[in-house]
N, C-alpha and C positions, 0 to 999 in steps of 0.2 A: 668121668667123675663121678666122685660119690656124693655130690654137693650140689644138686638138681632141683629146680623144683618147677612144676606146672604152675604157670600164672594167667589171669584173667580178670577182665575186670569185673568183679561181681557187685549183685545188688541184692541189698540189704530189707527185706520187706518188714514193713512194721505197720501198726491202724491208725488211719488219721480221726477216729474216734475211740472214746473208751468204753469199755464191756466185758459179758463174758463171754468166753468164747464155746460156739455149740456147736459146732462141727470143723474138723480138719481135714479138707477135700483131697489130700496128698502127702504121700510118704517119702522116705530119705530115698534119696538119688534116681527118684523121680522124674521122668524127663517130662514139662511141660510147656505148651504153645504160648506165645503171648495171649494176654484172656484168659486165660484159664483159671476156674476159682480154685481158691488155695485156701482162704480160712473165711467163716462167717462168724461174726458176731453179735447177739444176742439182738434183736432187730426192733424187740417190741416197744421200750422205749422212745425210740426214735420213729417209729410208726405213729406212735400214740403223741408225740410233739409233733407230729408232720398234720394227722387229723385235726389236733387243736389249734395249729396254725391257718391252717385250710376252712376251717370252720369260723375263726378270727375275719380271715380277710372275704370271707362269704357275709360277716356281719358289716363290714367295710364296705362293701359293694354295694348290698341293699341302702345303707346308709345314704351313700352318694347317689343314687338312683333317686330315691325319696327328694334328697334336696333339688336334684336337677326337676322334679316334679312341680316343687315347690317356686322353685326360680318362674319357670313356665306360668303358672297362676300368678305371680308377681306379674310379669308382661302383661298379662290380660288384664290384671287390673288397673294396670297403669294405663291403659286404652281408653277402659272405663272411665277411668276417671278423669283423662282429657275430654273424651265425648262429655261428659258432664260439665268440664269446664267451659268449653264452649257454647253448651246449651245454656250457664249461665252468663256468660258472656253476651251472647245475644241477647236474653232476657234483658239486661242492666242496658245493654244499648237501647233496646227497644222502650223499657219505662223511662230511661234518660230524654228520650225524643216526646215522650208524653209529658212527663215533667216541665221539658222545656216548654211546649204550648203552652200549656196549662197555667204554668205561671206569665206568658205573655198572654191570654186571655183572660190573667187574672190581673195584671197591671192596667187593661183595658177595660175593665169592669165587664167582660164576658165570661166569666168562669164563678160558680160559686166556690165558696171558702173551703166547704168540706172537701169539694173534688179533688182544690189543691193539695189538701190534705193528704187524701188518701194517695192521690200520687206517688206526694212526699213519700210514704210509709210505703210505697210498693216500691219506691227506686232505693231506697235504703235496705230494704228485704234483698231485694237484685243484687246492691252492691255485697250484701252479705253473704247472698250463696255466692259470687264470685271468689273472697274470699276464704270460704270454707272448702271450695274445692280447689284451688289452689295449695292450702293447707292438706285438703284429702292427697293430693299430690305429690308435694313434701313428703311426707309420713310415708307412704308407701315405697314411692323411692329409696328414704333411709331404710326400710327394712329391706329392701332387693341388698341394696348394699353388705346390710348385715349378713345377710345369708348366702351373699356370695364371699365373704370373708370367713362364714362358716366351711361354704364349700370346699376352700383351699385346704382349711385345715383338715376336713376331712380327706382330700384327695393327699393331703402327705404322710397320713397316717393309715390310709390305702395301701401306699406306696409300702413304708415300714413293714404292713402284713406282708404285702405282697414277698420282699424282701426276706421275712421269717419264715414264708413257705419256701423258700425258693435255698437256704440254708438248711430248713430243715429237709429236703431234697438230697441235699448234697449230702448230709451226715448220714441219712438213710443208706444212701449209694455207697458211703463208704465203709457199712454194716458187710460188706461185701468184699476183701480182699481181693484181689485178679493179679494175675502178674502182666508187669508193664513188659516184661521181654519174655520171648523164649531161653530156656534155661535149663539146667538140672537144680533138683532141690538138696541144699546141703543145710547143717544145723539146724534143723529141722526144733523148736524150741515148742513151738504153738501143741498146747492140748485142750480137749474137751473139759469144761469146767474150769478153765484159770481166766482170771481175771486179768485185761491188760488195759492201761491205758495208752495213750495217746503217744507215739515214739517208740513205742515197745519195740525190741527186734524179736520178730516170729520164726522168721527162717532168712536162708542165706539163697540166692537163685543163683547159679554159674551159667553161663553162656557158653554155650554150643560152639559155639565159631568165636575167632578172633582170639585164641587161647595162643599162648606162646610157654617157651622154655628159657629158666632163668640158671645160666650155669655158672658155680664159681671155681 
């Protein structure tokens, strides 16, 4: 037949990122193995983007670490405030008993009025100390809850920054276009200095195996 063709499952090669081609590592009809570097796109913008993303991630990691330290400090403050409350409760109990004894003695005429008044004042002061200690614990706990909420927001921001780093790494890797299969270079359109967009066809790889003849 005069009407026959060699056919194969050709693979069109296109970039996953846009930019200026700085190097074409193959030539027309060259046989290349899978993984061979074909075309290199200017990496500078993607390296800068990766550096910026990594710096932002480092900032978020540092902020999160500082927040964890603040929360540890809050735990220490809670324990100290609880210890202060226990002291205030013990003092309130002691003064309350003394006040009760003084009142009993006063009713029997065995205690001076000034002593009773002093004991009453001490009891009120002890009760006020208990109230103050409990309020201090409540304030510290509320502050801790607020810090925990901030920590969750920081974690979410850190995770977003980590995803940005991963995306920047992928884009940088895509600046080097490699052969997905072994084959022969055909329809080479890529040239140094050419600015291409994502999806622009640069060349075609024709597999060395799996070819067939189509004859009419």
